[in-house]
C-alpha positions in Angstrom: 10.3 -18.4 -13.4 9.6 -18.1 -17.1 9.4 -21.9 -17.7 5.8 -23.0 -17.9 5.1 -26.5 -16.6 2.0 -28.2 -17.7 0.7 -30.3 -14.8 -2.2 -32.7 -14.5 -2.9 -32.3 -10.8 -5.2 -35.2 -10.1 -8.6 -33.5 -10.3 -7.7 -30.6 -12.6 -5.9 -29.8 -15.8 -3.7 -26.9 -14.7 -1.3 -25.2 -17.0 0.7 -22.6 -15.2 3.9 -21.4 -13.6 4.9 -22.5 -10.1 6.8 -19.4 -8.9 7.5 -17.8 -5.6 8.4 -14.2 -4.8 11.9 -15.3 -4.1 14.2 -15.0 -7.1 16.4 -17.9 -6.1 13.6 -20.3 -6.9 12.9 -18.7 -10.2 16.3 -19.7 -11.7 15.5 -23.4 -12.0 12.7 -25.1 -14.1 10.2 -26.9 -11.9 10.9 -30.4 -13.0 12.1 -33.4 -11.0 15.8 -32.8 -11.5 15.6 -29.1 -11.0 13.6 -29.5 -7.8 16.2 -31.8 -6.4 18.8 -29.1 -6.9 16.5 -26.4 -5.5 15.9 -28.1 -2.1 19.4 -28.6 -0.6 20.0 -26.1 2.1 18.0 -24.7 4.9 17.6 -21.5 3.0 16.2 -23.4 0.0 13.4 -24.7 2.2 12.8 -21.3 3.7 12.5 -19.9 0.2 10.3 -22.8 -0.9 7.8 -22.4 2.0 7.5 -18.7 1.2 6.5 -19.6 -2.3 3.7 -21.8 -0.9 2.4 -18.8 1.1 2.4 -16.7 -2.0 -0.1 -19.1 -3.6 -2.7 -18.0 -1.0 -2.7 -14.5 -2.6 -3.6 -15.8 -6.1 -6.7 -14.0 -7.5 -8.9 -17.0 -7.4 -7.8 -18.2 -4.0 -7.8 -15.3 -1.5 -7.5 -12.6 -4.2 -10.1 -10.4 -5.8 -11.1 -12.5 -8.8 -14.2 -11.3 -10.5 -15.2 -15.0 -10.8 -15.1 -15.4 -7.0 -12.6 -16.5 -4.4 -12.5 -17.3 -0.7 -12.0 -13.5 -0.2 -15.6 -12.9 -1.2 -17.6 -16.0 -2.2 -18.8 -16.9 1.4 -20.5 -13.6 1.7 -21.7 -13.2 -1.9 -23.4 -16.6 -1.6 -25.1 -15.7 1.7 -27.1 -12.8 3.2 -24.5 -10.3 4.3 -24.4 -8.4 1.0 -26.7 -7.1 -1.7 -25.6 -6.8 -5.3 -25.4 -3.2 -6.5 -27.1 -1.9 -9.6 -24.2 0.5 -10.1 -21.5 -2.2 -10.2 -20.3 -4.6 -12.9 -22.5 -7.5 -11.6 -19.3 -9.5 -10.9 -19.8 -12.9 -9.3 -23.5 -12.6 -10.0 -23.6 -16.3 -11.0 -22.7 -17.1 -7.3 -25.1 -14.5 -5.8 -28.0 -15.9 -8.0 -27.0 -19.6 -7.6 -26.7 -20.0 -11.3 -23.5 -22.1 -11.2 -23.1 -25.4 -13.0 -20.4 -27.6 -14.3 -19.6 -25.1 -17.0 -19.5 -22.1 -14.7 -18.1 -22.7 -11.2 -15.2 -21.7 -9.0 -12.6 -23.6 -11.0 -10.0 -20.9 -10.2 -10.3 -21.6 -6.5 -10.0 -25.3 -7.2 -7.0 -24.9 -9.4 -5.1 -22.6 -7.1 -5.8 -24.7 -4.1 -4.4 -27.8 -5.7 -1.4 -25.9 -7.1 -0.6 -24.9 -3.5 -1.0 -28.5 -2.4 1.4 -29.6 -5.1 4.0 -27.1 -3.9 3.5 -28.1 -0.2 3.9 -31.8 -1.2 7.1 -31.0 -3.0 8.6 -29.5 0.2 7.4 -32.4 2.3 8.9 -34.9 -0.2 12.3 -33.4 -0.3 12.3 -32.7 3.5 12.3 -36.4 4.2 16.0 -36.6 3.3 16.9 -33.2 4.8 18.1 -32.8 8.4 19.0 -29.2 8.5 18.0 -26.2 10.6 14.3 -25.5 11.2 13.1 -28.7 9.4 10.3 -29.5 11.9 8.9 -26.0 11.5 9.0 -26.0 7.7 7.3 -29.4 7.6 4.7 -28.2 10.0 4.0 -25.1 7.9 3.7 -27.2 4.7 1.2 -29.5 6.4 -0.8 -26.6 7.8 -1.0 -25.0 4.3 -1.9 -28.3 2.7 -4.7 -28.7 5.2 -5.9 -25.2 4.7 -6.1 -25.6 0.9 -8.0 -29.0 1.2 -10.3 -27.5 3.8 -11.3 -24.6 1.6 -12.0 -26.9 -1.3 -13.9 -29.3 0.9 -16.0 -26.6 2.5 -17.0 -25.2 -0.9 -17.4 -28.3 -3.1 -18.5 -30.9 -0.5 -20.9 -31.2 2.4 -19.7 -30.2 5.9 -19.9 -33.0 8.5 -22.5 -31.3 10.7 -24.6 -30.1 7.7 -26.9 -33.2 7.6 -27.2 -36.7 8.8 -25.8 -38.2 5.6 -22.9 -35.7 5.2 -20.2 -38.0 6.6 -20.6 -40.6 4.0 -21.1 -38.2 1.1 -18.6 -37.1 -1.5 -15.6 -35.2 0.0 -12.6 -34.3 -2.0 -9.3 -35.9 -3.1 -6.8 -35.5 -0.4 -3.5 -35.3 -2.2 -0.3 -36.1 -0.3 2.0 -37.1 -3.2 4.2 -34.7 -5.2 3.2 -36.5 -8.4 1.3 -34.5 -11.1 0.0 -37.5 -12.9 -2.0 -39.3 -10.2 -5.8 -39.5 -10.6 -7.3 -40.1 -7.2 -11.0 -40.5 -6.4 -12.9 -38.3 -4.0 -12.9 -39.6 -0.4 -15.9 -39.3 1.8 -16.5 -36.2 3.8 -15.5 -38.0 7.0 -12.3 -39.3 5.5 -11.4 -35.8 4.1 -11.9 -34.0 7.4 -10.0 -36.7 9.3 -7.0 -36.1 7.1 -7.3 -32.3 7.4 -7.4 -32.6 11.2 -4.4 -35.0 11.2 -2.3 -32.6 9.2 -3.2 -29.8 11.5 -2.6 -31.8 14.7 0.9 -32.7 13.4 1.5 -29.1 12.3 0.5 -27.7 15.7 2.9 -30.1 17.4 5.9 -29.1 15.1 5.4 -25.5 14.2 7.2 -22.6 15.9 5.2 -20.6 18.4 5.9 -17.6 16.2 7.3 -17.3 12.7 8.3 -14.4 10.5 5.8 -11.9 9.3 3.4 -13.3 6.7 3.7 -16.9 8.0 1.6 -19.1 10.3 2.6 -19.8 13.8 1.1 -22.1 16.5 -1.8 -19.9 17.3 -2.9 -19.6 13.7 -2.8 -23.4 13.3 -4.8 -24.0 16.4 -7.4 -21.5 15.3 -7.8 -23.3 12.1 -7.8 -26.7 13.9 -10.6 -25.4 16.2 -12.7 -24.4 13.2 -12.1 -27.8 11.5 -13.2 -29.6 14.7 -16.2 -27.3 15.0 -17.2 -28.3 11.4 -16.7 -31.9 12.3 -18.9 -31.7 15.4 -16.0 -32.7 17.7 -16.9 -30.2 20.3 -14.3 -31.0 23.0 -11.5 -31.1 20.4 -12.6 -27.7 19.2 -12.4 -26.4 22.7 -9.0 -27.9 23.3 -7.6 -26.3 20.1 -9.1 -22.9 20.9 -7.7 -23.1 24.5 -4.2 -23.6 22.9 -4.4 -20.1 21.4 -2.6 -17.5 23.5 -3.2 -14.3 21.4 -5.7 -12.1 23.1 -8.8 -10.7 21.3 -8.2 -7.3 19.8 -9.3 -4.4 22.0 -12.2 -2.2 21.1 -9.9 0.7 20.6 -7.9 -1.1 17.9 -10.7 -2.7 15.9 -10.8 0.0 13.3 -7.0 0.3 13.2 -6.7 -3.5 12.5 -8.6 -3.1 9.2 -6.6 0.0 8.3 -3.3 -1.9 8.9 -2.2 0.5 11.7 -2.6 -2.2 14.3 -1.9 -6.0 14.4 -3.9 -6.5 17.6 -5.5 -9.9 17.7 -4.1 -11.1 14.4 -2.5 -14.5 14.3 -1.8 -14.8 10.6 -1.7 -12.2 7.9 0.3 -11.6 4.7 1.6 -8.0 4.2 0.4 -6.5 1.0 3.0 -3.8 0.2 3.6 -2.1 -3.1 6.8 -3.5 -4.6 6.2 -7.0 -3.1 2.5 -7.7 -3.7 0.6 -4.4 -3.8 -2.7 -6.1 -4.7 -5.9 -4.1 -4.6 -7.9 -6.8 -3.0 -10.6 -4.3 -1.9 -11.9 -4.0 -5.5 -13.8 -7.2 -4.8 -16.3 -5.0 -3.1 -16.1 -1.6 -4.7 -14.0 0.9 -6.7 -13.6 4.6 -6.8 -13.8 7.2 -4.0 -16.5 7.4 -1.4 -18.2 10.2 -3.2 -18.1 8.5 -6.6 -18.4 4.9 -5.5 -18.8 2.0 -7.9 -19.9 -0.8 -5.5 -20.0 -4.4 -6.7 -21.8 -5.3 -3.5 -23.0 -3.4 -0.5 -23.7 -4.4 3.1 -27.2 -5.8 3.2 -29.7 -3.5 5.0 -30.5 -6.3 7.4 -26.8 -6.7 8.4 -26.3 -3.0 8.7 -29.2 -2.8 11.2 -28.0 -5.8 13.2 -25.0 -3.8 14.4 -25.8 -1.9 17.6 -24.9 1.8 17.7 -22.2 1.2 20.3 -20.7 -1.8 18.3 -17.3 -0.6 17.0 -17.5 -3.1 14.2 -20.1 -1.0 12.4 -17.5 1.8 12.1 -14.8 -0.7 11.2 -16.7 -2.7 8.6 -19.2 -0.4 6.9 -18.8 3.2 5.7 -21.2 5.7 3.9 -20.6 6.0 0.2 -22.4 7.7 -2.6 -22.6 8.0 -6.4 -24.6 10.7 -8.2 -26.8 11.2 -5.2 -27.4 7.5 -4.4 -26.3 6.6 -0.9 -24.8 3.2 0.0 -23.7 1.3 3.0 -20.3 0.5 1.5 -18.1 -2.3 2.7 -15.1 -0.8 4.5 -13.3 -3.9 5.6 -11.0 -4.1 2.6 -11.4 -0.5 1.4 -7.8 0.6 2.1 -5.5 2.0 4.8 -6.3 5.2 6.6 -7.3 7.9 4.2 -7.0 5.5 1.2 -9.6 3.8 -1.0 -7.3 1.8 -3.2 -8.1 -1.6 -1.7 -4.4 -2.2 -0.8 -4.6 -3.7 2.7 -3.0 -6.8 4.2 -4.4 -10.3 3.7 -5.9 -11.3 7.1 -6.6 -15.0 7.6 -6.9 -15.8 11.3 -7.8 -13.6 14.3 -7.9 -14.4 18.0 -11.6 -13.6 18.2 -12.3 -16.8 16.3 -10.8 -19.0 19.0 -13.3 -17.5 21.5 -16.3 -17.8 19.2 -15.4 -21.3 18.2 -15.0 -22.2 21.9 -18.3 -20.6 22.8 -20.2 -22.6 20.2 -18.5 -25.9 21.1 -19.1 -25.4 24.8 -22.7 -24.6 24.2 -23.1 -27.9 22.3 -21.4 -29.7 25.2 -24.1 -28.3 27.5 -21.7 -26.0 29.4 -23.6 -22.7 29.1 -21.7 -20.7 31.7 -18.4 -21.4 30.0 -19.9 -20.8 26.6 -21.2 -17.4 27.7 -17.9 -16.5 29.2 -16.1 -17.2 25.9 -18.7 -15.2 24.0 -18.3 -12.3 26.4 -14.6 -12.4 25.8 -15.4 -11.0 22.4 -18.5 -8.9 23.2 -16.8 -6.9 26.0 -14.2 -5.8 23.4 -16.8 -4.7 20.8 -19.6 -2.9 22.6 -19.6 -0.1 25.1 -22.5 -1.8 26.8 -22.2 -5.4 25.8 -25.2 -7.8 26.0 -24.9 -10.9 28.2 -26.8 -13.3 30.4 -28.6 -15.4 27.7 -29.4 -19.0 28.3 -30.7 -21.9 26.2 -31.8 -21.1 22.6 -31.2 -17.4 23.2 -27.5 -18.1 24.0 -27.1 -20.3 20.9 -28.6 -17.5 18.8 -26.4 -14.9 20.4 -23.3 -17.0 19.6 -24.4 -17.3 16.0 -25.2 -13.6 15.8 -21.8 -12.6 17.1 -20.1 -14.9 14.6 -22.0 -13.2 11.8 -21.2 -9.7 13.1 -17.5 -10.4 13.8 -16.8 -12.2 10.5 -18.9 -10.2 8.1 -17.1 -9.9 4.7 -14.5 -12.4 6.0 -14.8 -15.8 4.4 -17.3 -17.5 6.7 -21.0 -16.6 6.5 -22.2 -19.1 3.8 -20.2 -21.9 5.4 -21.7 -21.2 8.8 -25.2 -21.4 7.4 -24.3 -24.5 5.6 -22.8 -26.4 8.5 -25.8 -25.4 10.7 -28.2 -26.8 8.1 -29.9 -23.4 7.7 -31.2 -21.8 4.5 -29.9 -18.5 3.1 -32.7 -16.0 3.6 -32.1 -12.5 2.3 -34.6 -9.7 2.9 -36.3 -7.8 0.1 -34.5 -4.6 1.0 -32.7 -2.9 -1.8 -29.1 -1.9 -2.4 -29.4 1.7 -1.2 -28.4 2.9 2.3 -32.0 3.3 3.5 -33.1 -0.1 2.2 -34.7 1.3 -1.0 -33.4 0.6 -4.4 -33.2 -2.9 -6.0 -33.0 -6.0 -3.9 -31.0 -9.1 -4.9 -32.8 -11.1 -7.6 -32.8 -14.4 -5.6 -33.7 -14.1 -1.9 -33.7 -17.7 -0.7 -31.6 -20.8 -0.9 -33.5 -23.6 0.9 -31.8 -25.7 3.5 -30.8 -29.0 1.9 -30.4 -27.6 -1.6 -27.7 -29.2 -3.7 -26.5 -25.6 -4.4 -24.8 -25.6 -1.0 -22.1 -27.7 -2.8 -20.6 -26.1 -5.8 -20.3 -28.3 -8.9 -17.1 -29.8 -10.2 -16.0 -28.2 -13.4 -16.1 -30.0 -16.7 -12.4 -29.5 -17.1 -11.8 -31.3 -13.8 -14.1 -34.2 -14.8 -12.3 -34.5 -18.2 -8.9 -34.4 -16.6 -9.5 -37.2 -14.0 -11.8 -40.1 -15.0 -12.0 -41.0 -11.3 -13.6 -37.8 -10.3 -17.4 -37.9 -9.6 -19.7 -34.9 -10.0 -21.8 -33.7 -7.1 -25.4 -34.8 -7.1 -27.9 -32.5 -8.8 -25.6 -31.2 -11.5 
């Protein structure tokens, strides 16, 4: 679509093109009259929902934006990576906690609300549509709307379990209207998460068990729902949602292949990234070049590298030796490329069955059911180690659950948010960026628990666009 529509989306000033990968949608300008003509048949709604999914792949949403995105920010902000002295120092403002209202993750904010706008368009026109697959399309739109709000809330607001005052603190604007001119105020965190959970509960009830490749099905929605309830501290609801997931955890034999796109084992939602359709080199968020002339932006931290046991298959799947001019690195392999490639062109992977088990393990531990928590934890560990650990109780079991979560989801959108919701500090070691721990360490090693920096600031552009928007404390 060549027509550019300037849209004031509540909390942002966003000028851009609302386009999908489907050419049928690109023929009609995205105004009120044109949209009425665009959403008539069942195929129109199928095309429209595919356009919403494409929004997830935007550079500042789950893409490889140098300014930071959900693809990299939760690790850059935490302790899983060390900034490399041979890279471009991309996203260093996040790694050094130098963000402010003039330098924040505005791209993520914009792209999330752009997706929400598109989802709300589909939901609005679906009200008067009674064609084939309506319930599934509505459910997908609600799930995507919830996911976008959840990402914004997790980064820009407190998480309900983060602190005693989190529930009543500033959440985000939960937008359910397809109106570009509204200027809603931020809800509380409790109100925000209640609406996220409501959208996901309704989505889980209406979505197909399976949908075409590149789209969410019931298992993916329930994994996200279990994570949301975990963030909310609603332990039994987190267990219930995780129990609704039927996809088994990927076997040990397939872990490497999953990240090279030669296996789909354990995946519940991914978006293919093929040349001619997307073909995005999302792996450049971590490094560029070949393994013998590597230009790393970030490397696996020496601490994380040593946390993986020698018989843990994830060490092979997630980290790979790289070098440049005689300097050796623990390079990040997770998005490096398909087998034999280093071009960063791999599929976008959003939800995996392993998360259902780890969410359940944590929730069950918090419910005081240690045997069941250990059983859920071992459902992952038995498929990662040749000789898996087991048998922990009490605080040791809690720590084992947290460790496995870190090891399983390293470089996968979660670490900073886990530390944040547990009320823990970010504590990096003084090890350097080279493979043996020598070299230059990250400049800032600690973010204290309770720091206002756990909530990113609202951008000046957002505050200017919406007079009802309130800045986060401390900025």
